[in-house]
N, C-alpha and C positions, 0 to 999 in steps of 0.2 A: 199544578201548572207548571212547576220547574220541571217535573218528569217529562210533561208533554213537550216542552221545549227541548229537553234533551233528546227526546226521539225524534223530533222534527230535525234538529241539527244531524243526528245519526243518518237520517234517510237521504236528505240533501246532500250530505258529504259522500254518500256511496255513490249516488248519482254524478256527482262531480269527479269522483275518483274514475269512473268508467269514461266519462268525457274527456278527461285529461289524458288518460291512456290511450284512448281512441285517436286523439288529435295528435299527440306525440308520435304515435305509430304513423298516422298519414304524412306528418312532416318528413319522418325519415324516409318513407318510400316515395316522396315526391320530390327530395333533394336530388341534387346533382350527382350525389355519390353513387346511385345506382341508376341514373337517367341520362347517362352521357351518350351522344350519339355516335354511331359506329362507323369506322373509317375503313376497315378492313372486311373482306368477307370470312366467313365462316364456313369450314369443309366437315363433312361427316365421313371419315374413312370408313366405309362399312363393307364393301365388297374387296374381291381380290386379294382376299387373305391367305397366307399360307399357315395353317394352324396345325400344331403338333402337340399331343399328350405324352409326356415322358419319353420326348424324342420320337416319337412315332406319329407320322402323319394321320390326320382324319379328314375325312371327306367335305366337312364343311369349309365355305370361304367367306360367309357373311356372319357378322358377329350377333346382329340384332335378332333376339328370339332363340338363339343357339344355346342348347343345354349342356350342362357339365355335371351330369348326375352322379351322386355317390362319391365326391371328392374326397379322398384321404389325406393326412396329414404328411408333407413332403411331395405330393403329387404336383407335378408342373405341367402348366399350359404355356406354350410359346406361340406368339403371334408374329407374322412378319409381312410386310408389304413395302411399297416404294411411295416415299413422300412426294407431294405434288412439286411440280416444277416451278410454282409461282413462288416470287420472293415477297415475305411479309416482315415487316419490321416487328422485332420482338416477337418472333414466331415462337409457339409453344405447343405442346400436345396436352390434351384434357382427358382423363378416362377415370372409371371407376376402380377402387381396390377393396376387396371384402376379405380381411385377416389373411393377407398374403404377403410373401417375400416377392418385391418387385424389381426387376431389373430392365433397363431400357439401353439398348446398344444402337449406335448410327455407324453403319457399314463396320459392324464388328467391334467399335471402340465404345466402351459404356460410357454413357453421357449422365446416367441416373441410377439410383440404387436406394432401396427403403427396406429395412427390416431385417436384413441378414443377422446383426448381432443380437437383436431381441429375439429372433428364432433360435439362434444357436442356445440361448439361455432360457428358451422356453417361456417367454414372456408374451404378454397379450399384443397383438398387432392391430392397426386401426381399421375401422370401417370408414371410407372417406374417398376424397378426390385427389388424385395425383395430378399435378400441373408440372411438366418437363419442358423447361426451356431448351430450344434448339440452338446450337453454335452457329455461326455464318458458314455458309456453304452447305447447307442441308438439301438445297434443292436437288430432287430427284434421286436422293440416296435411299439405302434401304434401312428400314428401322424394324427393330425387333423388340418385342415386349414380351418378359416372361414374368407368370404368376405361380409361385410356389405355395401351395395351402399350408396354413400352420395349424388348422384344426379339423376335427372331423367336419364334413360338410360345410367347410369354410364358405364356399359360393357356389351358386348354380348359374352359370351365364357369365359372360364376360363384359357386356354392356359394349356401346358405341365408343368410339375414338375420334375426338374432335381435333382440328387443326385450325390454328388462327392465331391472333395476336394475343399475347398474354393477359393484357389489361381487359381485352374485349371478352376472352373466355371467362374471365372472372364476372364480368357483367352478365355473360350470359348465365353463368351459375346462378346468378340472383334472380334473373328473369324467369328462369325455370320453375323457382321455388318463391316467387313473389307473394303469391296467395298464402300458402302455407307459412312463410317466415312472417308475412303480416300478422296472421292471427297468432302465431306463436309468440313474436314480440308483444302484441296486445295483451296476451294473458299474463305474460310474466310482468311488464309494466303494471297492470291492474292489481295483480296479486301483491306486487311489491309495496305499492301505493297504500293499499289497504292495510297490509301488515304494519306498515310504518305508522299508519294513522289510528290502528286500532286502540292503542292505549289512551289516546285522547278522546276518540270518537265514543268508546265505551267506558269511560271512567264512573259513570254513574249507573251502569248496566250489570245485571248478573249473567245475561246471555253473552259471554265471550267466547267459549269453547267453539261453538258452531261455525260463527263467522271466520273464525282464525283458522280451523281446520278446513274451511271452504277454500280460503285465501291461499293455504298451502297447496291445496289439491290442485287449484287453478295454476299455481306457480309450477308444479311438478309436471303437470300436463303441458304447459308451455315449454318448459326446459326440455321435455321430451320431443316435442315437434322440432325444436331448433337443433336439438343433438341428432335426430334422425336424418335430417336434411343437410347434415354435417357442417352447421355454421359455425361452431367453435374450433372444429378440427380445422377448417379452412383458413381462418383468420388468426390462428394462433400458432406458436412454435411447439405445441405439445402435441404431436401427433396422435397419442392414444388417449389424451384426456377426454376428447369429445366421445369417443367409444365407451371408455368406461362410466363417464357421467350419462351416457344415454341408458346404458343397462341398469345403473343404480336408480335412477328416477323410474325407470320402466319397473323395476321390481318393487319400488316403494310405493307405486300406486294402488296394488291391492291394500296394503296396509294403510295409506290415506283415505280409500274409500271406506274401509271397516270402521277407522276412527270417525269419520264423519257421519256414517249411519249410526254408529253407538251413541252419538250426541244427540240425534234426532228422533231414536225410537225408544220405546219403553217395553217393560214386560220381559218376556221369554226372548224376544228378537234382540233385545238390547244385551242380554246375558250371552246369547249366540255369538254376536259380533264382538263381545268382550274376548271370547275365546279366539275367534279369528284373528284379533289383534293380537294376541299372544303368538298364534301359530305364525302370523305374517312376519312379526318382529324377529322371531327365533331364526325363521329361514333366511331373511335378508342379512341377518348379522353373521350366520353361518356361511352364506354364500360370499360376503365381503371378507370374513377371515380366511376361508379358503383359497380366495384369490390372493389375497396380500402374501399368504403364505406359499404361493405359486403351486398349489396342489390341484386345484380345479379351477379354470377360467371361468369368471363370472358370466361369460357368453354362453355357456353350456347348460344353463336352466331354464331356457327359452318356454320349452314345452310344459316345465312345471309351473311357471308363472301363468301361461294361458289357462291350464287346469283350475289353479287356485282364483284366478280372476272371475271366470264364468261361474265356477262353482259356489263362491261366496256371494254371488249376485242373486241367484236363485231364491234363497230364502227372503230376501228384502223383496223381490218382485212378487213372491207369491204372498207373503205374511202382510207386507205393507197395502197391499191392494185390499185384502179383506178386511184390514183395520180402517182404511179410508172409507170403504162402503159400509162399514158397519157404522161410521161417524157421521155419515152424510145426513141421516135424519135425525140422529140424537143431538148433533152438534149446531148450537145457535150461532156459533163463530163462524160465519161464513167465509171470512178472508183467510182466517187459520186453514180451513177445509181447501180452499183455493191454492193456497200457498203449498200446502202439501200435495195436493194433485199436480202442480207444475213441476215440483222437483221430482216426483216420481216418475212423469212422462220423460222429463229431461233426462234422468237416469237410464230409462227404458231406451230413448232415442240414442243416448251415448253406447249403451251397450250393444245395440243392432249395429250401429257403425263400427264399433270395434269389432263384432264377429265379421262384418263384412271384409274389412282390412285383413283381419288375421286369416279368413280364408283364402283372400286374394294372395298374401305374402306366403301362405303355407303351398299354394299351388306354384308359385314362381319360385320357392326355395327347393321343392323335391320334385317339381315335374316341368313346369313351364320354361324354366331357364332364362327369365326376365328378372331375376333377383336384383341386380345392380341399379335397375331403372325403377324398382319397386317405390311406389310413395304410399301415404297414409292420409288421403284425402278425406274418408269417410270417418277417420278416427279425428281428425282436425275439426271437421264439422261438429261431430258429437261433443268433443271436448269444449268446443265454444258455446254450443247449445246448454250443455249441463253446467257450464259456469255461469253462464246468464241466468238459467233457471234457479240457482242458488242464489244470486243477486235479488231475483224476483222474488223468491221466497221470502228472503229477509227483508225485503222492502214490504212486502204486504204483510208480514207479521210486525213490522214495525208499525205500520198503521192501524192493524188490528190491537196492539198494545196501546196505541195512542187513543183509540176509540174506548177502550177498556178504562184506560186512566180517566178519560174524560167522564164517561159514566159512572165510575167509582167516586170520582170527585163530585159529581152530581148528587149521588146518593148519599156521600157524607155530608154534602152540604144541607141537603134536606134533613138527615138524622141529626144534624148539629145547629139548625137554624129555628128559630122561633117564626111559625107561620104568620102570625098577626104583624110582627114589627120588622122581621126581616134581620134582628139581631141574633147573636149567638144566645142559644138556649140555655138552660140550667146544666144540662149534662155536659156541654161544650166549656162553659165556664168551670165546672168542678174538675174536669179533665186537664185543662189549662193551669188551675192552681196546684194540681198534683205534680206537674211537670216543671213548675216554675221552682228556682233555687231560692231559699231563703236568704241566701247572702247577697245576691244580686239586688242593686237598689229598685225599688219599686213602690208604688202608692195605689193602695185599692179606695176607691170612693164606693159608699153604699147608698143607694137612692131610694125613695119611696115617694110614688105620686099620691097626692093628697086628695081625699074626696072621692076616691073612684067609685065606692059603693054608694054614695049619695047620687052621682051621675047615673048610675046603673039603674037605680031605684027610681029616680025622678023622670029621666029621659029615656032609659031604654039601653040595652047592652050593645045596640049598634053605636049609640053616642059614646058609651063606655070605650068601645074598641077605638073610636075615632080619637078620644082622649089619649089612649096609650100610644097610638100611631103617630100622632102628633108630637108627643114627647120623644118618642125614638128618633124622629127626624131631627128634632133638635138636638139630641145627643150626638147623632152623626154629624152634624153641622159644627157642633162645637168641640167635640172630641174624636172627631174623624181620621185623625193621624195617631191615635194613641193603639197601644197593644191589642185591647180587647174592650169591646162594648157589648153587654149581654142583658138579656131579661132572665131574672132568676124565678120568675113565676108570679101571677097574678099582676100587683102593682108594684114590684121590687125590681130594681135594675142594678147593675153593677159596671163599673168603669175601673179598669186596670191599666195605670200609667208606668212604664218600665224607664228605669233611669232618671225618675222625675223628682224635682225638689219642690219644697212645699210652696215656695213663693210662685212657680208656674202652676201648681194645683188652684191655687188661691185665685190665680188670673183666670184659669179656666172656669172656674166656679162663679166667678163675677160675671164672665162672659155668658155663662148659662143664666143667671138671673137676668141678664138684658134681654136675651133671646125669649125668655117665659114673658117679659114684660111686653115686648112687641106682639107676641102671639096674644097675649090677653086683650090688648087695645082693639085687635080686630075681631076677636072671638065673642059671639052673641050667646052662644047656649051654655058654655061652661066656662069656668075659670081654672087655669092649669097652674098648680103649685106644687114643689116638691120639697121634701125634707131630705137631707144629707148628711153624711159623716164619713170621715176618711182617716187611714192609718197607714203608715209606711213601714218597711222591714226593720228598720233601728228600733223599733219597739217590740224586739223579741224577748225582752224581760217577761213580756205578757203571755208569750206563746213562742213554741220552736218550728210551727208549720205555717205555711202560706194561708191555710185556712184560718188557722188563730188570728191572722192579722185581718182577715175578711170580717171574722166574727167581731173582733175590735171595732172594725169600721161600722159594722151593722149596730152595734150597741151605741155607739155616738150618734148614728143616725136616728135612732128610737129616742135617746136623750134629747136631740135636737127637736124632734117632731112633739114631744112631750112638752118642751118648753114653749114651744109656738102656741100648743093648746091653751096653756096656762095664760099666755098672753093674748088669747083671743083672736090669733091670725087665721087660726084655721078652726 
């Protein structure tokens, strides 16, 4: 029963964590922080650009959909246009930058620059948003924005440039990413709550690895969503932190998936994913070390990551499907089968969604020229579905374990319960005496129902069974709060009272005699009498085992029965 209550607690706590994370996320997205009314118009400056590549003019004049394929380190793209004549308080420009040195000039005077010193030292530059505040008197002046690539294929496309109020441009940033940020924050909050509560929730459970790794995986995917949409880079003074964290959590994803699958699989697949774990861990460590040593930037392993992710998914998709099909007819545990099905299809959906976004990103990166505006809506959807499928799996397995515990408890109860009286049977009594300590205070009372054979011979076994059942009910009434009441077999019963003194035992036996007297006043077929004897653990000079104390009580019971026969009582 204690295990059942524990699993109930875990199940409802997990549901509670999901609700808490969801409610907190909704509160944040409904707050005035990101729902302020707009007072100024926003303009997208898209046409009439003068564009140069390394000082040479290009024919394009529109930024949206423009491709800059095959960008090389040191290659510079320069954009020039005239700002609107309209005056806006707190005016600013908003645009994307992808691992490039940025310079912004207003009528030839530099008003913003980023990344020059880091580029000279061959350090990593950020992927993110640039928000450039415009000085007074900007109206109608010429703005020049230049991007110098710091990495091979640093960017493909330059993206739109927005003009408007600085604060409202930041609100626009949040609005464009509202759905993705909602689910990213939800995944992070849920994972963090679950990780913090796991030591308490699973204190009595052996299944710690799977929910823990599942929580870490949800956190990893949530962080990746937030980093991909520049949340940390936009709201911190660490311009490259967002980019570095984005690629670290991205490269950790195959490792987290391999660890998770290792915890839920068995046999050859389990061994295979152990090898994947070792490979993934070695590669992520090597990538970080090489980046720290400034030898190869962490952003240059993207293709290797894609290959690893999808190659390591195939064995699970093939092998686990075969295992699930093989277990469908053999397994009597339907809930566990459903749980495995749910997490399998959750993983498959996540993988398909990731493939769609990967294909879309690959096209934007190398062909389409829309990389700055590329999102990951399918990955976000797949990540949420997979995380929830893991939670549902754990929820269903918790119910399955609860049912198994209840079934096991019922079977144990039947195995250790006397069918006639409902008391503990001889096997249970023997086991309890084996597990008890001789040094802890206890009293054992051995009892024997008198004249059972006479009742059986005279009135039949049905009345003999009723005699025993009646006596068992009296024992439950008198000794119901004691450690153990059992039937050793036939007409023999035992009561074990822990921590008891002889005065309490004598009081209980007197109560027993009164109960027998009251039953005999009403009984018309038989007379119910009992002989008894008791001993306690202080009498260890007569034995060093709990069973020795029981045998002593049994001898005293027979002595008492013999005395009553001599006196003609029975």
